[in-house]
C-alpha positions in Angstrom: -150.9 -16.6 20.7 -153.1 -17.6 17.8 -153.3 -21.3 17.6 -155.5 -21.2 14.5 -155.7 -18.2 12.1 -157.8 -18.2 9.0 -158.1 -15.3 6.5 -160.6 -15.2 3.6 -160.7 -19.0 3.6 -162.6 -20.5 0.7 -163.3 -24.1 -0.3 -165.1 -25.0 -3.5 -166.1 -28.4 -4.8 -166.9 -27.8 -8.5 -169.7 -25.2 -8.6 -170.5 -25.7 -4.9 -168.9 -23.4 -2.3 -168.7 -25.2 1.1 -166.7 -22.4 2.8 -167.1 -18.8 1.6 -164.4 -16.3 2.6 -164.3 -16.9 6.4 -162.0 -15.2 8.9 -161.5 -16.4 12.5 -158.8 -17.1 15.0 -158.4 -19.4 18.0 -156.4 -18.2 21.0 -154.1 -20.4 23.0 -155.8 -22.0 26.1 -159.4 -21.4 25.2 -162.4 -23.5 24.2 -163.5 -22.2 20.8 -166.9 -23.3 19.6 -167.8 -23.7 15.9 -171.6 -23.8 15.5 -173.8 -24.3 12.5 -176.4 -26.6 11.0 -175.5 -29.7 8.9 -173.9 -28.6 5.7 -172.7 -25.2 7.0 -169.0 -25.9 6.4 -167.8 -27.0 9.9 -166.2 -30.3 9.0 -164.7 -28.9 5.7 -163.1 -26.1 7.7 -161.6 -28.7 10.2 -160.2 -30.7 7.3 -158.5 -27.5 6.0 -157.2 -26.8 9.5 -155.5 -30.2 9.6 -154.1 -29.9 6.1 -156.3 -32.7 4.8 -157.9 -30.4 2.2 -156.2 -27.5 0.4 -158.0 -24.2 0.5 -159.4 -23.0 -2.9 -158.5 -19.4 -1.8 -157.3 -17.7 1.3 -154.9 -18.8 4.1 -155.0 -20.9 7.2 -152.3 -21.5 9.8 -152.5 -24.0 12.6 -149.9 -23.7 15.4 -148.2 -21.0 13.2 -147.7 -23.5 10.4 -149.1 -23.0 6.8 -150.9 -26.3 6.7 -151.5 -26.1 3.0 -147.7 -26.4 2.5 -146.5 -28.3 5.6 -149.3 -30.3 7.2 -146.9 -32.9 8.4 -145.4 -30.5 10.9 -148.6 -30.1 12.9 -149.8 -33.7 13.1 -147.6 -34.7 16.1 -148.9 -31.5 17.9 -152.7 -32.0 17.3 -155.3 -34.4 18.6 -158.4 -35.1 16.6 -161.7 -36.7 17.5 -164.2 -37.3 14.6 -168.0 -37.3 14.6 -168.0 -41.1 14.1 -166.4 -43.3 16.8 -163.1 -44.4 15.3 -161.5 -46.7 17.8 -161.5 -50.5 17.6 -164.7 -52.1 19.0 -163.2 -55.6 19.4 -160.2 -54.3 21.4 -160.4 -53.6 25.2 -159.9 -50.1 26.6 -156.3 -50.7 27.4 -155.6 -52.4 24.0 -157.0 -49.3 22.2 -154.8 -47.0 24.2 -151.7 -49.1 23.7 -152.3 -49.2 20.0 -152.7 -45.4 19.8 -149.8 -44.9 22.1 -147.5 -46.9 19.8 -148.9 -45.1 16.8 -147.9 -41.8 18.4 -144.4 -43.2 19.0 -144.6 -43.4 22.8 -142.1 -45.8 24.4 -141.0 -47.3 27.7 -141.8 -45.3 30.9 -143.4 -42.4 28.9 -145.7 -44.9 27.2 -146.9 -46.4 30.6 -147.3 -43.0 32.3 -149.3 -41.4 29.5 -151.7 -44.3 29.4 -152.2 -44.3 33.1 -152.7 -40.5 33.1 -155.3 -40.8 30.2 -157.2 -43.5 32.1 -157.4 -41.3 35.2 -158.4 -38.2 33.3 -161.2 -40.1 31.5 -162.4 -41.9 34.6 -161.7 -45.2 32.9 -159.5 -46.7 35.7 -161.0 -50.1 36.5 -162.5 -50.5 33.0 -159.2 -51.4 31.3 -160.2 -54.9 30.4 -163.7 -54.1 29.2 -164.3 -54.5 25.4 -164.9 -51.2 23.7 -168.1 -52.4 22.1 -169.6 -53.0 25.5 -169.1 -49.4 26.7 -172.0 -47.0 26.7 -171.9 -44.0 24.3 -170.6 -41.7 27.0 -167.7 -44.0 28.1 -166.8 -44.6 24.4 -166.5 -40.9 23.9 -164.3 -40.6 27.0 -162.1 -43.3 25.6 -161.9 -41.6 22.2 -160.8 -38.3 23.9 -158.2 -40.2 26.0 -156.7 -41.7 22.8 -156.7 -38.3 21.2 -154.6 -36.7 23.9 -152.2 -39.5 24.7 -149.4 -37.6 23.0 -150.2 -34.4 24.9 -151.1 -32.2 21.9 -151.2 -28.4 22.0 -154.5 -28.4 20.2 -157.5 -30.8 20.3 -160.1 -30.7 17.5 -163.4 -32.3 18.3 -166.0 -32.7 15.6 -169.5 -33.1 17.2 -168.0 -35.1 20.1 -171.2 -35.6 22.1 -173.7 -36.3 19.3 -176.1 -39.0 20.5 -174.8 -39.0 24.0 -177.1 -38.6 27.0 -177.1 -35.2 28.9 -175.4 -36.6 32.0 -172.5 -38.0 30.0 -172.3 -34.9 27.9 -171.8 -32.8 31.1 -169.1 -35.2 32.3 -167.4 -35.0 28.9 -167.3 -31.2 29.1 -165.8 -31.4 32.6 -163.0 -33.3 30.9 -162.6 -30.5 28.4 -162.2 -27.9 31.2 -159.4 -30.1 32.6 -157.7 -30.0 29.3 -157.8 -26.3 29.1 -156.6 -26.0 32.7 -153.5 -28.0 31.5 -152.9 -25.5 28.7 -154.4 -27.5 25.8 -156.5 -25.5 23.4 -159.9 -27.0 22.4 -161.7 -26.4 19.1 -165.1 -28.0 19.1 -168.1 -28.2 16.8 -171.5 -28.9 18.4 -175.3 -28.7 17.8 -176.0 -28.4 21.5 -176.6 -24.8 22.6 -176.2 -25.6 26.3 -172.6 -26.7 25.4 -172.0 -23.7 23.3 -172.7 -21.5 26.3 -169.6 -22.9 28.0 -167.2 -21.9 25.2 -165.1 -18.9 25.8 -165.6 -17.7 22.2 -167.8 -18.9 19.3 -168.3 -18.6 15.5 -171.7 -19.2 14.0 -171.8 -20.5 10.4 -174.6 -20.5 7.9 -174.1 -21.8 4.3 -170.3 -21.5 4.6 -170.2 -18.0 6.0 -169.5 -16.8 9.5 -172.5 -14.7 10.5 -171.5 -14.0 14.1 -168.4 -14.4 16.3 -167.3 -13.4 19.8 -168.1 -14.5 23.3 -171.6 -16.0 24.0 -172.6 -12.7 25.6 -171.3 -10.6 22.8 -173.2 -12.6 20.3 -176.4 -12.4 22.3 -176.1 -8.6 22.5 -175.1 -8.0 18.9 -177.3 -10.5 17.0 -180.6 -10.7 18.9 -183.2 -8.6 17.1 -185.8 -7.9 19.8 -186.9 -9.3 23.1 -187.9 -12.8 24.0 -191.3 -13.5 25.5 -191.6 -16.9 27.1 -195.2 -18.3 27.2 -196.5 -21.2 29.3 -199.8 -22.6 28.1 -202.0 -25.7 28.3 -201.6 -26.5 24.6 -198.2 -25.3 23.3 -198.4 -27.1 20.0 -201.7 -25.4 19.0 -200.5 -22.1 20.5 -197.4 -22.3 18.2 -199.7 -22.7 15.1 -202.1 -20.0 16.2 -199.4 -17.4 16.8 -197.6 -18.2 13.6 -200.8 -17.8 11.7 -201.4 -14.4 13.3 -197.9 -13.3 12.4 -198.1 -14.6 8.8 -201.5 -12.9 8.3 -200.2 -9.6 9.7 -202.3 -9.4 12.8 -199.3 -9.5 15.1 -195.8 -8.0 14.2 -193.8 -10.9 15.6 -190.5 -12.4 14.5 -189.4 -16.0 15.3 -191.9 -18.2 17.2 -190.4 -21.5 18.5 -191.1 -24.3 20.9 -188.6 -25.0 23.8 -189.9 -28.2 25.3 -193.4 -27.3 26.6 -192.7 -23.5 26.4 -193.0 -21.0 23.5 -190.5 -18.3 22.8 -191.8 -15.3 20.8 -189.3 -12.7 19.5 -190.2 -9.1 18.6 -189.0 -5.6 19.4 -190.8 -4.4 22.5 -192.6 -7.7 22.7 -193.8 -6.9 26.2 -196.5 -4.5 24.8 -198.1 -7.4 22.7 -198.9 -9.6 25.7 -202.5 -8.6 25.7 -202.9 -9.2 22.0 -201.1 -12.5 22.2 -203.4 -13.7 25.0 -206.5 -12.6 23.0 -205.4 -14.6 20.0 -204.8 -17.7 22.1 -208.1 -17.2 24.0 -210.0 -17.3 20.8 -208.7 -20.8 20.2 -209.6 -21.7 23.9 -205.9 -21.9 24.8 -205.2 -20.9 28.4 -202.0 -19.0 29.1 -200.4 -19.5 32.5 -197.4 -17.2 32.2 -196.0 -14.6 29.8 -192.6 -13.3 30.8 -189.9 -11.3 29.0 -186.6 -13.2 29.5 -183.0 -12.9 28.7 -182.3 -14.6 25.3 -180.5 -17.8 25.4 -177.8 -18.7 22.8 -180.4 -21.1 21.3 -182.8 -18.1 20.8 -180.0 -16.2 19.0 -179.0 -19.2 16.9 -182.5 -19.8 15.7 -183.0 -16.1 14.9 -179.7 -16.0 13.0 -180.5 -19.1 11.0 -183.7 -17.5 9.5 
């Protein structure tokens, strides 16, 4: 079943086109990732999915409902978590959940059971009386997710849910998303973190309002990566980056994208293995010692950077 289906979807604001003729679908029971830099059209697309913005052209259905005509029909069936934390900081954890439970129309035994289940799912049992403003970023995001699923939606839409959250909390948050999918809730998530994107069943990559790649992470790596990736370990990666980019720009080495990954360099080129010697020579001239040069499988981050050029 297609939980979301968009055809030739366009959104213009005056002379600016935020979304430009995109097609995608989200299948029931999957985690679908929507990736792109700031301004690529992710949030605008979400707002059209929810019926908060009418498309300029094209069609979009959410839960088999034409949301441009009948958005009110999907709202009881969808959970939404925005980029910005939207719960009440002066309320406690339990007070926030009770407020949202009543807003969703939950009553009596169902009201109590849903709140208890949400607390267990989010690992917030024992923190019920803690004020929301005193929670860490990771716990606040767990609370926001718990509030978004109180009414047991069929689809949860998460817009940059882990932005600014530490890596350990991000991993714990994603464990919660796997639990949601296991309980037959479909998850649509936007993210800037490529390690998170690797855990989505399917993805769409946006650039300037257009989808430039879609499929499983492996399908995107195979279809979109132009060349091999050479990983370089050196004693001065920052200078090495500048030297190799200069060699590329001046035509001495036929290289593609050259990027830093922590203290490592990734160099992309067709048959990049045969340029190892020339790369070492360029770096040696600048008195940079290379410790390792290895051709590796491209990560989704390698593909993402290559696609964004």
